[in-house]
C-alpha positions as CSV (number, residue, x, y, z in Angstrom):
1,M,66.0,120.6,-89.5
2,S,64.3,122.8,-86.9
3,F,61.2,124.8,-87.6
4,T,63.1,128.1,-87.7
5,E,65.8,126.6,-89.8
6,D,63.1,125.6,-92.3
7,L,61.7,129.1,-92.2
8,R,65.0,130.6,-93.0
9,R,65.5,128.2,-95.9
10,E,62.1,128.9,-97.3
11,N,62.5,132.7,-97.1
12,N,66.1,132.9,-98.3
13,D,64.9,134.8,-101.5
14,I,63.5,137.6,-99.4
15,F,66.6,137.8,-97.1
16,E,68.8,138.1,-100.2
17,A,66.6,140.7,-101.7
18,I,66.9,142.7,-98.5
19,F,70.7,142.5,-98.6
20,Q,70.7,143.9,-102.1
21,H,68.2,146.7,-101.5
22,P,69.9,150.1,-102.3
23,F,69.1,151.5,-98.8
24,V,70.6,148.5,-97.1
25,D,73.6,148.2,-99.4
26,G,73.9,152.0,-99.2
27,I,74.5,151.7,-95.4
28,G,77.5,149.6,-96.2
29,K,78.8,152.0,-98.9
30,G,78.1,155.0,-96.7
31,E,75.8,156.4,-99.3
32,V,72.2,156.9,-98.3
33,P,70.2,160.0,-99.1
34,D,69.5,162.2,-96.0
35,E,65.8,162.4,-96.8
36,S,65.6,158.6,-96.9
37,I,67.3,158.3,-93.5
38,S,65.0,160.9,-92.1
39,H,61.9,159.1,-93.5
40,Y,63.2,155.8,-92.1
41,I,63.7,157.1,-88.5
42,K,60.3,158.8,-88.5
43,A,58.6,155.5,-89.5
44,D,60.8,153.2,-87.4
45,Y,60.4,155.2,-84.2
46,E,56.6,154.7,-84.4
47,Y,57.0,151.1,-85.7
48,L,59.1,150.2,-82.6
49,N,56.5,151.8,-80.3
50,A,53.9,149.4,-81.9
51,F,56.4,146.5,-81.7
52,M,56.7,147.0,-77.9
53,R,52.9,147.0,-77.6
54,I,52.8,143.7,-79.5
55,Y,55.3,142.3,-77.0
56,G,52.8,143.4,-74.4
57,I,50.1,141.3,-76.1
58,G,52.6,138.5,-75.8
59,I,52.7,139.0,-72.1
60,S,49.0,138.8,-71.9
61,K,49.0,135.5,-73.8
62,S,51.8,134.0,-71.6
63,A,50.9,131.1,-69.3
64,D,54.1,131.1,-67.3
65,R,56.7,133.5,-65.9
66,K,59.4,132.4,-68.3
67,D,57.5,133.9,-71.3
68,I,56.5,137.0,-69.3
69,E,60.1,137.6,-68.4
70,Y,61.2,137.0,-72.0
71,F,58.7,139.5,-73.5
72,N,59.6,142.0,-70.7
73,E,63.2,141.8,-71.7
74,Q,62.4,142.3,-75.3
75,I,60.4,145.5,-74.4
76,S,63.3,146.8,-72.3
77,F,65.8,146.1,-75.1
78,T,63.7,147.9,-77.7
79,L,63.0,150.8,-75.4
80,D,66.6,151.3,-74.1
81,S,69.0,150.0,-76.7
82,E,67.4,150.4,-80.2
83,T,67.7,154.1,-79.9
84,H,71.4,153.8,-80.5
85,P,71.3,153.0,-84.2
86,H,68.7,155.8,-84.6
87,Q,71.1,158.2,-82.9
88,N,73.8,157.2,-85.4
89,F,71.6,157.9,-88.4
90,C,70.5,161.3,-86.8
91,K,74.1,162.3,-86.3
92,V,75.0,161.5,-89.9
93,I,72.2,163.7,-91.3
94,G,72.6,166.4,-88.6
95,V,69.0,166.2,-87.2
96,G,68.0,166.0,-83.6
97,Y,66.3,162.7,-82.7
98,D,63.4,164.4,-81.0
99,E,62.6,166.3,-84.2
100,L,61.8,163.0,-86.0
101,H,59.2,161.7,-83.4
102,G,55.5,161.8,-83.7
103,Y,55.0,161.3,-87.4
104,P,52.2,159.1,-88.8
105,L,53.2,155.8,-90.2
106,P,53.6,155.7,-94.0
107,P,51.3,153.2,-95.8
108,T,53.7,150.2,-95.8
109,A,54.7,150.6,-92.1
110,D,51.1,151.0,-91.2
111,H,50.2,147.8,-93.0
112,Y,53.2,146.0,-91.4
113,V,52.0,147.0,-87.9
114,K,48.5,145.9,-88.6
115,H,49.7,142.6,-90.0
116,M,51.6,141.9,-86.8
117,E,48.8,143.1,-84.6
118,H,46.3,140.8,-86.4
119,H,48.5,137.7,-85.7
120,A,49.2,138.8,-82.2
121,L,45.6,139.4,-81.3
122,N,44.0,136.5,-83.2
123,G,46.7,133.9,-83.2
124,S,48.6,131.7,-80.8
125,L,51.8,132.8,-79.0
126,G,53.8,131.0,-81.7
127,E,52.0,132.9,-84.4
128,L,52.8,136.2,-82.6
129,I,56.5,135.3,-82.4
130,A,56.5,134.2,-86.0
131,A,55.1,137.6,-87.1
132,V,57.7,139.6,-85.1
133,L,60.7,137.4,-85.6
134,P,61.7,138.6,-89.1
135,C,62.4,142.1,-87.8
136,P,65.3,141.2,-85.4
137,W,66.4,138.3,-87.6
138,T,66.8,140.2,-90.8
139,Y,68.5,143.1,-89.0
140,L,71.0,140.7,-87.4
141,E,71.9,139.2,-90.8
142,I,72.0,142.7,-92.4
143,G,74.6,143.7,-89.8
144,Q,76.6,140.6,-90.3
145,H,76.4,140.8,-94.1
146,L,77.5,144.5,-94.2
147,M,80.3,143.8,-91.7
148,E,81.6,140.9,-93.9
149,K,81.1,142.6,-97.2
150,Y,82.4,146.1,-96.4
151,Q,84.5,145.4,-93.3
152,P,83.9,149.0,-92.1
153,S,86.4,150.7,-89.9
154,K,85.3,152.7,-86.8
155,E,85.6,155.8,-89.0
156,H,82.8,154.6,-91.3
157,K,79.9,157.0,-90.7
158,F,77.5,154.1,-90.3
159,Y,79.8,151.9,-88.2
160,P,77.8,152.2,-85.0
161,W,74.6,151.1,-86.8
162,I,76.3,148.1,-88.5
163,K,78.1,147.1,-85.3
164,F,75.0,147.3,-83.2
165,Y,73.1,144.8,-85.4
166,A,76.1,142.5,-86.0
167,D,76.9,142.3,-82.3
168,L,76.7,139.2,-80.2
169,E,74.0,140.7,-77.9
170,F,71.7,141.2,-80.9
171,E,72.5,137.7,-82.2
172,T,71.6,136.2,-78.8
173,L,68.3,138.1,-78.8
174,S,67.4,136.6,-82.2
175,E,68.6,133.1,-81.2
176,N,66.4,133.2,-78.1
177,M,63.4,134.1,-80.2
178,C,64.1,131.3,-82.6
179,R,64.5,128.8,-79.8
180,R,61.2,129.7,-78.2
181,L,59.4,129.5,-81.6
182,D,60.9,126.1,-82.2
183,E,59.5,125.0,-78.8
184,L,56.1,126.3,-79.6
185,A,56.1,124.8,-83.1
186,E,56.8,121.3,-81.7
187,Q,53.6,121.6,-79.7
188,A,51.5,123.1,-82.4
189,S,49.2,121.4,-84.9
190,E,50.0,121.4,-88.6
191,T,47.4,124.0,-89.2
192,D,49.0,126.3,-86.6
193,R,52.5,125.8,-88.0
194,E,51.2,126.8,-91.4
195,R,49.8,130.0,-89.9
196,M,53.2,130.6,-88.3
197,K,54.8,130.1,-91.7
198,E,52.4,132.5,-93.4
199,A,52.9,135.2,-90.7
200,F,56.7,134.9,-91.0
201,R,56.7,135.0,-94.8
202,K,54.6,138.1,-95.0
203,S,56.7,139.9,-92.3
204,C,59.8,139.1,-94.3
205,Q,58.2,140.6,-97.4
206,L,57.2,143.6,-95.4
207,E,60.7,144.1,-94.1
208,W,61.8,144.5,-97.7
209,K,58.9,146.9,-98.3
210,F,59.8,148.9,-95.2
211,W,63.3,149.6,-96.6
212,D,61.8,150.5,-99.9
213,M,59.2,152.7,-98.3
214,A,62.0,154.6,-96.5
215,F,64.3,154.8,-99.6
216,T,61.5,156.2,-101.8
217,C,60.0,158.4,-99.0
218,E,56.6,156.8,-99.4
219,E,53.7,159.0,-98.3
220,W,49.9,158.7,-98.2
221,P,48.4,160.1,-101.3
222,E,46.6,163.5,-101.1
223,G,43.3,164.1,-102.8
224,K,44.8,166.9,-105.0
225,E,47.5,164.4,-106.2
226,V,45.2,161.6,-107.3
227,N,42.1,161.3,-109.4
228,I,39.5,160.4,-106.7
229,R,36.2,159.2,-108.2
């Protein structure tokens, strides 16, 4: 069993919890509150900006052109292609994409970004990849899960979103990341592999929290709403 196969097995509980989350399952049903979709896009737009910067840290840690090329391709994909599922969500709720840019990250998304940045800045290249891998991997399996469970037609209002993440191009992206992490794990010490596992596990948990943050429209508390001592 490869390192990433082992990661998937060890974190199956979180993957299954993500599939069952009401936001995720609501995409398949075509039933997600507009305010939750809006909150998701506001947070995910800024999250993906941070994600690209973390790939940039990967470039700075890369010792050869193969890894530099890989991270550059990841940045280009995120910048140019991952706007499409956002556009689908915006069309459904009737809000212009530009209207949902520039908002501060909610608490969970802010924590998630700082978690990835910590491993990117202070860990190995393998640790960096382990921290960012759950994002594309869980989305790939969400797309595949929803496609299989609901078999949406092209008339389904979230069909472009589901199709994007279930598509072969996104599967290849995730597989390439798994392959590179497996290579790095083979060269790593047992201590480094444990750090990779910890980074991966927490990112999986924060993926679930991200969906929940969007669904509940999580915000930072204001002084007037809490008893500050």
